[in-house]
C-alpha positions as CSV (number, residue, x, y, z in Angstrom):
1,M,21.8,11.1,45.4
2,S,21.6,14.1,47.7
3,G,24.5,16.5,47.9
4,E,23.4,17.7,51.3
5,A,26.1,18.2,53.9
6,K,26.2,15.7,56.7
7,E,27.9,16.1,60.1
8,V,30.1,13.6,61.9
9,A,31.3,13.7,65.5
10,G,33.0,17.0,66.4
11,G,31.0,18.9,63.8
12,V,33.2,18.1,60.9
13,S,31.4,18.0,57.6
14,N,31.9,14.9,55.4
15,R,30.1,16.4,52.4
16,A,31.7,15.3,49.2
17,P,32.6,18.2,46.9
18,S,30.0,18.8,44.2
19,Q,30.7,18.2,40.5
20,T,31.2,22.0,40.1
21,E,33.7,22.1,43.0
22,S,35.6,19.1,41.6
23,T,35.8,20.4,38.0
24,Q,36.7,23.9,38.9
25,W,40.1,22.7,40.4
26,F,41.6,22.6,36.9
27,T,39.6,25.2,35.0
28,N,42.4,27.6,35.9
29,P,45.9,26.2,35.2
30,A,47.5,28.0,38.0
31,E,44.8,26.9,40.5
32,G,45.2,23.3,39.1
33,V,48.9,23.3,39.8
34,I,48.5,24.7,43.3
35,T,45.7,22.1,44.0
36,A,47.8,19.2,42.8
37,F,50.8,20.4,44.7
38,R,48.8,20.7,47.9
39,Y,46.6,17.7,47.8
40,S,49.2,15.3,46.5
41,S,51.6,16.4,49.2
42,A,54.2,17.3,46.6
43,Y,55.0,20.3,48.8
44,L,56.2,17.9,51.4
45,A,58.8,16.5,48.9
46,V,60.1,20.0,48.4
47,I,60.4,20.6,52.2
48,A,62.2,17.3,52.6
49,M,64.7,18.3,50.0
50,V,65.2,21.6,51.9
51,Q,65.8,19.5,55.1
52,V,68.5,17.4,53.5
53,L,70.2,20.6,52.2
54,L,70.2,21.9,55.8
55,V,72.0,18.7,56.9
56,T,74.4,19.1,54.0
57,T,75.1,22.7,55.2
58,A,75.3,21.8,58.9
59,L,77.8,19.0,58.4
60,S,79.7,20.7,55.5
61,L,79.0,17.8,53.2
62,E,79.5,17.8,49.4
63,T,76.4,18.3,47.3
64,T,75.0,14.9,46.2
65,L,71.9,13.3,44.9
66,A,70.5,12.8,48.4
67,P,68.0,15.7,48.2
68,A,66.5,14.4,45.0
69,V,66.3,10.8,46.4
70,V,64.6,12.0,49.6
71,G,62.2,14.2,47.7
72,L,61.1,11.3,45.5
73,V,60.7,9.0,48.5
74,T,58.7,11.5,50.4
75,F,56.4,12.1,47.5
76,A,55.9,8.4,47.0
77,V,55.3,7.5,50.7
78,Y,52.9,10.4,51.4
79,V,50.9,10.0,48.2
80,G,50.7,6.3,48.9
81,D,49.4,7.0,52.4
82,R,46.8,9.5,51.0
83,I,45.6,6.8,48.7
84,A,45.5,4.1,51.4
85,D,43.6,6.3,53.8
86,A,41.2,8.0,51.3
87,D,38.1,6.4,52.8
88,T,38.9,7.1,56.4
89,D,40.1,10.7,55.6
90,A,36.8,11.5,53.8
91,A,35.2,12.9,57.0
92,T,38.0,15.2,58.0
93,N,39.4,16.2,54.6
94,P,36.7,15.7,52.0
95,E,38.3,17.9,49.3
96,R,41.7,16.2,49.4
97,T,39.9,12.8,49.4
98,A,37.9,13.7,46.3
99,F,41.1,14.8,44.6
100,I,42.9,11.6,45.5
101,K,40.0,9.4,44.4
102,R,39.5,11.3,41.1
103,Y,43.2,10.9,40.2
104,E,44.0,7.7,42.0
105,R,45.2,5.7,39.0
106,V,47.6,8.5,37.9
107,L,48.8,9.0,41.5
108,Q,49.4,5.2,41.8
109,H,51.6,5.3,38.8
110,A,53.4,8.4,40.1
111,V,54.1,6.6,43.4
112,S,55.7,3.6,41.6
113,L,57.7,5.8,39.3
114,S,58.9,8.1,42.1
115,Y,60.0,5.3,44.4
116,G,61.5,3.3,41.6
117,L,63.6,6.3,40.4
118,A,64.6,7.0,44.0
119,I,65.9,3.4,44.4
120,A,67.8,3.6,41.0
121,L,69.5,6.8,42.2
122,A,70.2,5.4,45.6
123,V,72.2,2.5,44.1
124,L,74.7,5.1,42.9
125,G,75.3,6.0,46.6
126,G,76.1,2.5,47.7
127,P,74.5,-0.1,49.9
128,V,73.9,2.1,52.9
129,A,72.2,4.8,50.8
130,L,70.0,2.1,49.2
131,A,69.1,0.7,52.6
132,I,68.1,4.1,54.0
133,T,66.1,4.8,50.8
134,L,64.1,1.7,51.4
135,L,63.6,2.4,55.1
136,P,60.6,4.9,54.8
137,G,58.7,2.4,52.6
138,V,59.3,-0.4,55.0
139,F,58.2,1.8,58.0
140,W,55.1,2.9,56.1
141,I,54.1,-0.7,55.5
142,L,54.5,-1.4,59.3
143,Y,52.9,1.9,60.2
144,A,49.8,2.2,58.0
145,S,49.0,-1.1,56.4
146,E,46.8,-3.9,57.8
147,W,49.7,-6.4,57.3
148,L,50.6,-6.9,61.0
149,P,46.9,-7.2,62.2
150,S,46.2,-9.7,59.4
151,V,49.1,-11.9,60.6
152,T,48.1,-12.0,64.2
153,S,45.4,-10.5,66.4
154,H,48.1,-9.6,69.0
155,F,49.1,-6.6,66.8
156,R,47.4,-3.4,65.8
157,R,48.4,-1.0,63.1
158,L,51.2,1.1,64.4
159,K,49.2,4.1,63.1
160,D,46.5,3.3,65.6
161,V,48.7,3.2,68.8
162,L,49.2,6.3,70.9
163,L,52.7,7.9,70.6
164,V,54.0,4.9,68.7
165,N,52.4,6.3,65.5
166,S,54.1,9.7,65.9
167,F,57.4,8.2,67.1
168,V,57.6,5.8,64.1
169,V,57.0,8.6,61.6
170,A,59.5,10.9,63.3
171,F,62.2,8.3,63.7
172,A,62.0,7.0,60.1
173,W,62.1,10.5,58.5
174,A,64.7,11.9,61.0
175,L,67.0,8.9,60.3
176,T,66.5,9.2,56.5
177,L,67.0,13.0,56.4
178,T,70.2,12.7,58.5
179,V,71.9,9.5,57.3
180,L,71.2,9.6,53.6
181,P,73.3,12.6,52.8
182,L,76.1,11.1,55.0
183,A,75.8,7.8,53.0
184,F,76.1,9.6,49.6
185,A,79.0,11.7,50.8
186,D,80.6,8.6,52.5
187,A,80.9,10.7,55.7
188,P,80.9,9.5,59.3
189,F,78.0,9.9,61.8
190,T,79.3,12.7,64.0
191,P,78.0,14.5,67.1
192,A,76.7,17.2,64.8
193,A,74.8,14.6,62.8
194,A,73.3,13.3,66.1
195,V,72.1,16.8,66.9
196,M,70.5,17.2,63.5
197,F,68.8,13.8,64.0
198,V,67.3,14.9,67.3
199,Y,66.3,18.3,65.9
200,F,64.4,16.6,63.0
201,F,62.9,13.9,65.3
202,L,61.4,16.4,67.7
203,G,60.3,18.7,65.0
204,I,58.6,16.0,62.9
205,F,56.9,14.7,66.1
206,V,55.3,18.1,66.5
207,N,54.3,18.3,62.9
208,V,52.7,14.9,63.0
209,E,50.5,15.7,66.0
210,I,49.3,19.2,64.8
211,P,47.1,17.8,61.9
212,N,45.9,15.1,64.4
213,V,44.0,17.9,66.1
214,R,42.0,18.5,63.0
215,D,41.4,14.7,62.6
216,A,40.6,14.0,66.2
217,A,36.9,13.4,65.7
218,G,37.5,11.0,62.7
219,D,40.4,9.3,64.4
220,S,38.3,8.6,67.5
221,E,35.6,7.0,65.5
222,I,37.9,4.6,63.7
223,G,40.0,3.8,66.9
224,V,43.2,5.7,66.1
225,E,44.8,6.9,69.3
226,T,46.6,10.3,69.0
227,L,47.5,12.9,71.6
228,P,44.4,15.1,70.7
229,V,42.1,12.0,71.0
230,V,43.5,10.9,74.4
231,L,44.6,14.2,76.0
232,G,42.4,16.8,74.3
233,V,43.4,19.8,72.3
234,H,44.4,22.0,75.3
235,R,46.8,19.5,76.8
236,T,48.1,18.5,73.4
237,R,49.1,22.1,72.7
238,H,51.1,22.3,75.9
239,V,52.8,19.0,75.2
240,L,53.9,20.2,71.7
241,L,55.1,23.6,73.1
242,G,57.1,21.6,75.6
243,V,58.7,19.5,72.8
244,D,59.6,22.8,70.9
245,A,61.2,24.1,74.1
246,L,63.2,20.9,74.4
247,T,64.4,21.3,70.8
248,A,65.5,24.8,71.6
249,S,67.5,23.6,74.6
250,V,69.2,21.0,72.4
251,L,70.1,23.6,69.8
252,V,71.5,26.1,72.3
253,A,73.6,23.3,73.9
254,A,75.0,22.4,70.5
255,A,75.9,26.0,69.8
256,V,77.5,26.5,73.3
257,T,79.6,23.3,73.0
258,G,80.6,24.1,69.4
259,V,79.0,21.0,68.0
260,L,77.1,23.2,65.5
261,D,78.0,26.6,64.1
262,A,76.4,29.4,66.1
263,M,75.2,31.2,63.0
264,F,73.5,28.0,61.7
265,V,71.9,27.4,65.1
266,G,70.6,30.9,65.1
267,A,68.8,30.2,61.8
268,L,67.4,26.9,63.3
269,L,66.2,28.9,66.4
270,L,64.5,31.4,64.1
271,G,62.6,28.6,62.4
272,L,61.8,27.1,65.8
273,A,60.4,30.5,66.9
274,F,58.1,30.3,63.9
275,S,57.1,26.7,64.9
276,L,56.3,27.9,68.5
277,T,54.1,30.6,67.0
278,V,52.3,28.0,64.9
279,T,52.0,25.5,67.8
280,S,50.5,28.2,70.0
281,L,47.6,28.5,67.6
282,V,46.7,24.8,67.8
283,G,43.0,24.5,68.8
284,R,42.6,28.3,68.5
285,T,41.9,28.6,64.7
286,T,39.5,27.1,62.2
287,K,42.3,27.2,59.6
288,E,43.7,23.8,60.6
289,E,45.0,22.8,57.1
290,L,46.8,26.1,56.7
291,L,48.2,25.6,60.3
292,T,49.5,22.2,59.3
293,I,51.2,23.5,56.2
294,A,52.7,26.4,58.2
295,A,54.1,24.0,60.8
296,E,55.8,21.9,58.0
297,S,57.2,25.1,56.5
298,E,59.5,25.7,59.5
299,Y,62.5,24.4,57.6
300,V,61.8,26.7,54.7
301,V,62.0,29.6,57.2
302,V,65.4,28.3,58.3
303,A,66.6,28.0,54.7
304,L,65.5,31.6,53.9
305,A,67.3,32.8,57.0
306,L,70.5,31.2,55.8
307,V,70.3,32.6,52.2
308,P,72.0,36.0,53.0
309,F,75.0,34.1,54.4
310,A,75.3,31.9,51.3
311,L,75.5,34.9,48.9
């Protein structure tokens, strides 16, 4: 079989990595760890844990198992999504697809183990914590699987519907990140918690649409409607910058009214400035994957900004 590169719409190569490329992933242990961390989306689990710690700090909650539970759920959901979409992602992300297919059996076991452990830990937090822990999995089934279309032709996969796809992801994760630490701490949902929910909802919406720019050609071919597919890259960038600006206004209002601590809001705004910089590069760089990771790292920037105040 020829290993010659083939082009799909938009000029994206769908060439499968050669045997040499595949085996070199783990010839160097350090490179192997980085590759697994990156392609399995384990880094997203770490970022999710950071996000929960930000909620814990913002709302002055006690430290609980919530970060660990969210990290496990995030890993399970995103790895499961990578496995389910391996064939359709082959054109836009051939190296990650090759990794997922090569280690699919191991990753499937990791998904089951991670979600199972998350549920076991969530039981310790009570019924609300358990329900919130199950929420991302339920939303993922509705979002990515063919279950609804198989039941009736009147429904499409939520992942295929413009804005609904991004709203579902943003809502499910924003709710989980905000409410789970509250459930574990047995704390009420306050105005500050509402601000954190909105902050995460808007931020995650942006982070979902940024990689859609890279995947626009492939998404268009398989009928997935995203902002870049419908509006084009230029307009998508402006929409996402507008969402970031809306987030900034919400945070400033929260600081002015005393809903959130001004110092904490300052750290959030620093992370948002980082996000604005990343968003401004959408459609202007060929390093789309690095751009996606950078966008998702906004919350790490916030955490680092808060470190000096925690010492």
